[in-house]
PADRENBA-885507 format. One record per residue (C-alpha): x, y, z; chain. Coordinates in Angstrom, 3 decimals, decimal comma. Example, Ala and Ser with C-alpha at 12.3 -4.5 7.8 and 13.67 -1.06 7.14 Angstrom:
BEGIN
{site {12,300 -4,500 7,800} "A"}
{site {13,670 -1,060 7,140} "A"}
***
This chain:
BEGIN
{site {5,394 -25,269 -0,430} "A"}
{site {3,095 -22,026 0,041} "A"}
{site {0,667 -21,201 -2,469} "A"}
{site {1,613 -18,773 -5,283} "A"}
{site {-0,082 -15,422 -4,617} "A"}
{site {-1,112 -13,376 -7,680} "A"}
{site {-0,338 -9,958 -7,743} "A"}
{site {-3,351 -7,823 -7,463} "A"}
{site {-4,623 -6,155 -10,806} "A"}
{site {-4,041 -2,330 -11,012} "A"}
{site {-7,358 -1,128 -12,351} "A"}
{site {-7,672 0,950 -15,609} "A"}
{site {-6,932 4,463 -14,755} "A"}
{site {-9,423 5,826 -17,416} "A"}
{site {-12,100 3,355 -17,422} "A"}
{site {-15,251 5,047 -18,720} "A"}
{site {-17,875 3,273 -16,602} "A"}
{site {-19,350 5,077 -13,902} "A"}
{site {-18,574 3,813 -10,723} "A"}
{site {-20,208 5,597 -7,972} "A"}
{site {-23,844 5,167 -8,047} "A"}
{site {-25,017 6,900 -4,791} "A"}
{site {-28,728 8,603 -5,282} "A"}
{site {-28,290 12,293 -5,900} "A"}
{site {-28,676 15,021 -3,219} "A"}
{site {-30,345 17,801 -4,517} "A"}
{site {-28,060 20,362 -2,153} "A"}
{site {-24,888 18,737 -4,002} "A"}
{site {-26,398 18,907 -7,212} "A"}
{site {-26,896 22,664 -6,853} "A"}
{site {-23,328 23,022 -5,477} "A"}
{site {-22,011 21,561 -8,773} "A"}
{site {-24,513 23,611 -10,684} "A"}
{site {-23,139 26,930 -9,188} "A"}
{site {-19,686 25,888 -9,807} "A"}
{site {-20,307 25,089 -13,606} "A"}
{site {-22,253 28,394 -13,886} "A"}
{site {-19,380 30,577 -12,177} "A"}
{site {-17,085 28,682 -14,346} "A"}
{site {-19,168 29,269 -17,635} "A"}
{site {-19,578 32,899 -16,744} "A"}
{site {-15,461 33,498 -16,838} "A"}
{site {-15,299 31,392 -20,301} "A"}
{site {-16,420 34,045 -22,736} "A"}
{site {-16,423 31,545 -25,710} "A"}
{site {-18,514 28,940 -23,887} "A"}
{site {-20,961 31,846 -22,837} "A"}
{site {-21,353 33,030 -26,267} "A"}
{site {-21,670 29,602 -27,880} "A"}
{site {-24,541 29,068 -25,300} "A"}
{site {-26,150 32,263 -25,062} "A"}
{site {-25,210 34,487 -28,033} "A"}
{site {-25,684 32,094 -30,769} "A"}
{site {-29,175 31,839 -29,901} "A"}
{site {-29,741 35,381 -29,997} "A"}
{site {-28,412 35,598 -33,680} "A"}
{site {-30,744 32,813 -34,695} "A"}
{site {-33,688 34,431 -33,117} "A"}
{site {-32,682 38,006 -34,960} "A"}
{site {-33,028 35,850 -38,229} "A"}
{site {-36,809 35,322 -37,551} "A"}
{site {-37,469 39,203 -38,560} "A"}
{site {-37,260 38,706 -42,055} "A"}
{site {-39,335 36,043 -42,581} "A"}
{site {-41,871 37,580 -40,402} "A"}
{site {-45,322 37,637 -42,247} "A"}
{site {-44,290 35,111 -45,124} "A"}
{site {-46,384 31,917 -45,379} "A"}
{site {-43,866 28,895 -45,090} "A"}
{site {-45,575 25,598 -45,207} "A"}
{site {-48,939 27,083 -44,624} "A"}
{site {-48,142 29,028 -41,266} "A"}
{site {-46,396 32,199 -40,656} "A"}
{site {-42,464 31,899 -41,560} "A"}
{site {-41,554 33,355 -38,120} "A"}
{site {-43,302 31,163 -36,182} "A"}
{site {-42,508 27,996 -38,307} "A"}
{site {-38,639 28,686 -37,771} "A"}
{site {-39,538 30,140 -34,206} "A"}
{site {-40,710 26,867 -33,044} "A"}
{site {-38,069 25,090 -34,599} "A"}
{site {-35,478 27,199 -32,913} "A"}
{site {-37,238 26,305 -29,737} "A"}
{site {-35,710 22,419 -30,493} "A"}
{site {-32,459 23,987 -31,962} "A"}
{site {-31,227 26,061 -29,214} "A"}
{site {-30,967 22,689 -27,070} "A"}
{site {-27,946 21,924 -29,792} "A"}
{site {-26,526 25,228 -28,225} "A"}
{site {-27,264 25,716 -24,766} "A"}
{site {-27,436 21,762 -24,001} "A"}
{site {-25,320 19,753 -26,573} "A"}
{site {-22,090 22,164 -27,375} "A"}
{site {-22,208 23,673 -24,047} "A"}
{site {-21,628 20,385 -21,951} "A"}
{site {-19,324 18,854 -24,794} "A"}
{site {-17,245 21,909 -24,019} "A"}
{site {-17,565 21,661 -20,239} "A"}
{site {-16,968 18,196 -19,641} "A"}
{site {-13,930 17,922 -22,168} "A"}
{site {-12,461 21,376 -20,506} "A"}
{site {-13,068 19,765 -16,818} "A"}
{site {-11,705 16,091 -17,861} "A"}
{site {-8,280 17,857 -19,570} "A"}
{site {-7,765 20,319 -16,274} "A"}
{site {-8,476 17,414 -14,103} "A"}
{site {-11,426 19,092 -12,312} "A"}
{site {-13,444 15,798 -12,938} "A"}
{site {-11,045 13,649 -11,238} "A"}
{site {-10,600 16,040 -8,268} "A"}
{site {-14,909 16,303 -8,186} "A"}
{site {-14,501 12,704 -8,275} "A"}
{site {-12,549 12,256 -5,430} "A"}
{site {-15,019 13,958 -3,017} "A"}
{site {-18,132 12,646 -1,510} "A"}
{site {-19,681 13,453 -4,827} "A"}
{site {-21,154 10,619 -6,705} "A"}
{site {-20,994 10,553 -10,258} "A"}
{site {-24,710 11,235 -10,646} "A"}
{site {-24,436 14,291 -8,556} "A"}
{site {-21,425 15,742 -10,758} "A"}
{site {-22,898 14,888 -14,151} "A"}
{site {-26,320 16,136 -12,917} "A"}
{site {-25,003 19,706 -11,890} "A"}
{site {-23,309 20,139 -15,071} "A"}
{site {-26,695 19,088 -16,761} "A"}
{site {-28,748 21,141 -14,484} "A"}
{site {-26,822 24,111 -15,584} "A"}
{site {-27,241 23,791 -19,099} "A"}
{site {-31,099 22,998 -18,787} "A"}
{site {-31,384 26,159 -16,782} "A"}
{site {-30,034 28,229 -19,499} "A"}
{site {-32,079 26,678 -21,964} "A"}
{site {-35,028 26,891 -20,354} "A"}
{site {-34,249 30,970 -19,879} "A"}
{site {-33,617 30,860 -23,600} "A"}
{site {-37,011 28,573 -24,578} "A"}
{site {-39,434 31,028 -22,167} "A"}
{site {-37,517 34,027 -24,067} "A"}
{site {-38,356 32,926 -27,417} "A"}
{site {-41,801 31,927 -26,582} "A"}
{site {-42,827 35,291 -25,383} "A"}
{site {-40,993 36,737 -28,356} "A"}
{site {-43,292 34,714 -30,637} "A"}
{site {-46,744 35,370 -28,925} "A"}
{site {-45,629 39,280 -28,802} "A"}
{site {-43,477 40,677 -31,507} "A"}
{site {-44,267 37,527 -34,162} "A"}
{site {-47,944 37,685 -33,743} "A"}
{site {-47,765 34,327 -32,305} "A"}
{site {-50,184 32,459 -29,625} "A"}
{site {-49,789 30,705 -26,475} "A"}
{site {-49,402 27,045 -27,213} "A"}
{site {-52,316 25,011 -27,958} "A"}
{site {-50,848 22,165 -25,771} "A"}
{site {-48,183 23,405 -23,527} "A"}
{site {-47,553 20,150 -21,687} "A"}
{site {-47,256 18,429 -25,224} "A"}
{site {-44,504 21,325 -26,093} "A"}
{site {-42,870 20,992 -22,704} "A"}
{site {-42,612 17,081 -22,743} "A"}
{site {-41,109 17,637 -26,339} "A"}
{site {-38,144 19,797 -25,248} "A"}
{site {-37,713 17,646 -21,942} "A"}
{site {-36,915 14,509 -23,929} "A"}
{site {-34,651 16,553 -26,397} "A"}
{site {-32,678 18,162 -23,589} "A"}
{site {-32,160 14,340 -22,103} "A"}
{site {-31,130 13,066 -25,454} "A"}
{site {-28,840 16,021 -26,079} "A"}
{site {-27,434 15,601 -22,709} "A"}
{site {-26,554 12,296 -23,339} "A"}
{site {-25,093 12,668 -26,710} "A"}
{site {-23,057 15,439 -25,073} "A"}
{site {-21,502 13,083 -22,885} "A"}
{site {-20,556 10,510 -25,491} "A"}
{site {-19,001 13,086 -27,564} "A"}
{site {-17,101 14,913 -25,103} "A"}
{site {-15,578 11,220 -24,177} "A"}
{site {-14,529 11,249 -27,848} "A"}
{site {-13,134 14,674 -28,133} "A"}
{site {-9,408 14,579 -27,299} "A"}
{site {-9,210 17,878 -25,868} "A"}
{site {-10,746 21,366 -25,007} "A"}
{site {-9,598 23,289 -28,335} "A"}
{site {-11,223 20,370 -30,557} "A"}
{site {-14,415 20,218 -28,472} "A"}
{site {-15,502 23,323 -31,166} "A"}
{site {-14,980 20,984 -34,087} "A"}
{site {-16,296 17,752 -32,720} "A"}
{site {-19,801 19,121 -32,391} "A"}
{site {-20,279 20,573 -35,722} "A"}
{site {-21,349 17,278 -37,544} "A"}
{site {-24,298 17,114 -35,037} "A"}
{site {-24,929 20,925 -35,109} "A"}
{site {-25,133 21,150 -39,152} "A"}
{site {-26,897 17,752 -39,342} "A"}
{site {-29,739 19,185 -36,774} "A"}
{site {-29,693 22,190 -38,441} "A"}
{site {-30,090 21,042 -41,647} "A"}
{site {-31,755 17,950 -41,596} "A"}
{site {-34,620 18,596 -38,718} "A"}
{site {-37,076 20,903 -40,392} "A"}
{site {-35,683 23,762 -38,616} "A"}
{site {-35,202 26,312 -40,983} "A"}
{site {-37,418 24,727 -43,664} "A"}
{site {-40,266 21,846 -43,984} "A"}
{site {-39,183 18,477 -44,697} "A"}
{site {-42,355 17,890 -46,730} "A"}
{site {-40,086 19,591 -49,869} "A"}
{site {-37,841 16,835 -49,856} "A"}
{site {-38,051 13,585 -51,561} "A"}
{site {-39,508 10,714 -49,653} "A"}
{site {-36,453 8,771 -49,172} "A"}
{site {-34,810 11,888 -47,932} "A"}
{site {-37,617 12,706 -45,423} "A"}
{site {-37,800 9,400 -44,027} "A"}
{site {-33,729 9,820 -43,490} "A"}
{site {-34,063 13,264 -41,943} "A"}
{site {-36,796 12,413 -39,523} "A"}
{site {-34,075 10,046 -37,525} "A"}
{site {-31,833 13,285 -36,866} "A"}
{site {-31,844 13,757 -32,933} "A"}
{site {-33,681 16,959 -33,561} "A"}
{site {-36,500 16,079 -35,794} "A"}
{site {-38,764 14,557 -33,414} "A"}
{site {-38,520 17,462 -30,915} "A"}
{site {-39,212 19,697 -33,855} "A"}
{site {-42,525 17,760 -34,743} "A"}
{site {-43,516 17,556 -31,302} "A"}
{site {-43,253 21,341 -30,644} "A"}
{site {-44,952 22,290 -33,503} "A"}
{site {-47,967 19,914 -33,201} "A"}
{site {-47,976 21,105 -29,758} "A"}
{site {-47,885 24,777 -30,358} "A"}
{site {-50,002 25,108 -33,600} "A"}
{site {-52,323 22,206 -32,524} "A"}
{site {-51,962 20,795 -35,769} "A"}
{site {-50,455 17,517 -37,349} "A"}
{site {-46,818 18,497 -38,247} "A"}
{site {-45,888 14,606 -38,014} "A"}
{site {-47,795 12,653 -40,771} "A"}
{site {-50,088 14,716 -43,133} "A"}
{site {-48,320 17,566 -45,255} "A"}
{site {-51,540 19,790 -45,237} "A"}
{site {-51,350 19,791 -41,231} "A"}
{site {-54,843 19,494 -40,187} "A"}
{site {-56,018 20,520 -37,020} "A"}
{site {-55,747 18,048 -33,987} "A"}
{site {-57,311 18,233 -30,466} "A"}
{site {-55,177 17,349 -27,355} "A"}
{site {-55,655 13,629 -27,175} "A"}
{site {-55,174 13,437 -30,788} "A"}
{site {-52,125 15,502 -30,712} "A"}
{site {-50,229 13,302 -28,301} "A"}
{site {-51,323 10,154 -30,534} "A"}
{site {-50,079 12,022 -33,433} "A"}
{site {-46,663 12,112 -31,638} "A"}
{site {-46,216 8,692 -30,597} "A"}
{site {-43,668 8,065 -33,548} "A"}
{site {-41,580 10,952 -32,548} "A"}
{site {-41,333 10,046 -29,017} "A"}
{site {-40,486 6,472 -30,035} "A"}
{site {-37,522 8,127 -32,186} "A"}
{site {-36,425 9,934 -28,834} "A"}
{site {-36,760 7,053 -26,759} "A"}
{site {-34,136 5,184 -29,482} "A"}
{site {-31,672 8,114 -29,224} "A"}
{site {-31,616 8,549 -25,437} "A"}
{site {-31,137 4,827 -25,154} "A"}
{site {-28,498 4,901 -27,887} "A"}
{site {-26,894 8,307 -26,242} "A"}
{site {-27,006 6,381 -22,628} "A"}
{site {-25,060 3,546 -24,254} "A"}
{site {-22,459 5,417 -25,825} "A"}
{site {-21,988 7,774 -22,996} "A"}
{site {-21,451 4,885 -20,780} "A"}
{site {-18,530 3,312 -22,862} "A"}
{site {-16,872 6,497 -23,841} "A"}
{site {-17,274 8,942 -21,235} "A"}
{site {-14,018 9,655 -19,550} "A"}
{site {-13,068 11,019 -16,173} "A"}
{site {-9,636 11,429 -16,443} "A"}
{site {-7,081 13,318 -19,246} "A"}
{site {-6,901 11,194 -22,158} "A"}
{site {-3,046 11,467 -22,059} "A"}
{site {-3,061 9,939 -18,825} "A"}
***
């Protein structure tokens, strides 16, 4: 009697785990990035979210110029907060819209059927969003240093490290949230809790030192809070992490001061990656 043969198990159509693990080829990533940039330019709503909203927030710096907030000029305090907050628009909200829309119109599925690896497909989208954010950050730094009476950052490398860490965190969170978003229309709503949480709880518009102690501790775990603390410490050359008086710090001391924010960023990077691995989808949810 011939042995009974088990039927082959049908693979899950919507398995969220990343399959192809080939190394990223720069030319392939650039090709995907050009495609994403073209599609972003054609989508006026997404383009306004990614590029128009930061212009509105930059205009909000004018009324507070010359006012002292937390010991520094109000425009510079909020401007350095906006350096981090623009990550929410250009990277997080942009990528949630991009990956959700591409999934639902089956663009991700078609791209995955090509020679492109998963890393190249995702990397191209992240590269486009990061490049858009870089232009905004440089423009804002120029605005702060000229029209707002600011200065060259005291530690540009520390500022860059904080912004780069923030971009990685919000890209990972965008992958996770896009997987939990049913369709492109609802993408505008699913991003709102994180957007408002970062705007109100990360010290962007006002210093966290004015809040009660327990609320301060909670707000420092908001994903954007460590970015704002690192950027302000690097820009002003003062301690914006531990001491409310914000005493001056040297280059080495500035990095030591920011150890805790970097650890919080590492926590959110690991958490975002784990959630993205579990939730990110390549095919429409209705499939």
